[in-house]
N, C-alpha and C positions, 0 to 999 in steps of 0.2 A: 504494499499499499502509500510505502510513503517514497520509494521509486520512482514512484507514476505520480506522485504529489510535484517529486523534484526534480523529475520530464518535465510536466508544465510549468514549473515556474523555472530551471532554467534559461530557456527561451528565452524570458524579460531580463533577467539579471547579466545578461549578456550583452541582451538587444538593447540597454539605456545605465549602462555600464560607467562609458564619461561624463555620461549627468546625474546617475546618484554619489560617485567619483564629485563631482562640481560642488555635489549638494554636503555635501561631509568637510568635505573645506571650507565652505561658506558657516556652518553652520560651526566649525570646529574655529575656524579664526573669530568667530563672534563670541563666544563662549570663553578664547585664552584671550579675549581683549576687557572683556565683563571683571574677568578675574583680573587682568594685570591691571585691573582700572583705568583705561585708556577713551578717552572721550568719549560719547556716543553719537554724537554728530560725528565724529571720521570711522568708529564704525560705522555709519552705516551709510556713508560717501563710499569706503572700500569695500563694503559689499555689494552691496549698488554696483557700484563698477566693473567690480569684476564678474557679478552676477551675470548684467550686457553683458560685456564681451566673451562672456563663454557659455549665451543664452542658457544660463538655466532658469531661468524665465517663461522662457518661450519656451525650455522642453519639456516642464512642470504642467505649465498650460494644457502640452499637449495630450500629458499623459490623463491628468482631470480630462477633458475631451476626450478619455477612452470608453469616460463610465457612459453605459447605457442612459440615452436618453434626460442624463440632466448631465452628467458634463457640460456638453455643448452650449448648454443655456449659461451656466456655469460659466464657462469662460465668453460667454460676448457680456455679459454682465461683468464683467471687470477687467474686459477691453475696453471697453463702449469710454470708461471717464480719461482715459490716452487717447483716445483723440481725441475729447474736445478739449484736450487739455492744450494741443498740438495747435488745436484755432485758435485756438483764443493766445496763444504764444504769435500764430501766426499774422491776427487782428491788429498784439500792439506792436510789432515790429515795424506792418503794415502803416499804423498812424503814424507814428518814429520816423518813416519816414517819406509817408509823404512829408511832412516839417520840417524835414532838414532838402528838400528840395527833389525828388530820388521819383516823383507821380507817374513816368513815364514808363521804368521798374518795377514799379508796384500793379502798375494794368497788368502787364503781360504778364505777371509774375500770381495772378488774378488769373488772366485769364487760361493760362497754363493748368492752375487748378479748379480750374468747373471743368476746365473739357479732359484732365483725368475722372475727376469724379463723374463724370454722365457714362464715360470708358469702365471703371469701376460698375457703375448702377446696374449699364446697362449686364456688362461678363457677371454680375452675380446672377439678374433675370434670366437672360438663356442657360446658367447654369442649370439653376434651377426651375424649366422648364423642361430641360435636357433630361436630364436626374429623374 
């Protein structure tokens, strides 16, 4: 019985070993930072930077998305605020650029963004119709 269970789990450990090692390094770094009384902001920035560069967060979202029915919904709910944040940053940068006289550059940036969003939505709709 144990061999059958281990045989089912083995491909998961082999497939996601880099992701699991990355998360173990992140957790170990946070734990050591807290034990050695490193500033929490420094720990957070280092953990965030390492997680982004190592694709740890994307991998974690991929594993969460594997859970039937609930996983994809959780991933959508967690990723939506990121896009809102990026959109807000774009608006603030646009306002600052317009004030500095880069009106034509901002206009071309906005046109490219709208074209990208239309293509993204059309691709999403076509993919839903095909599948």
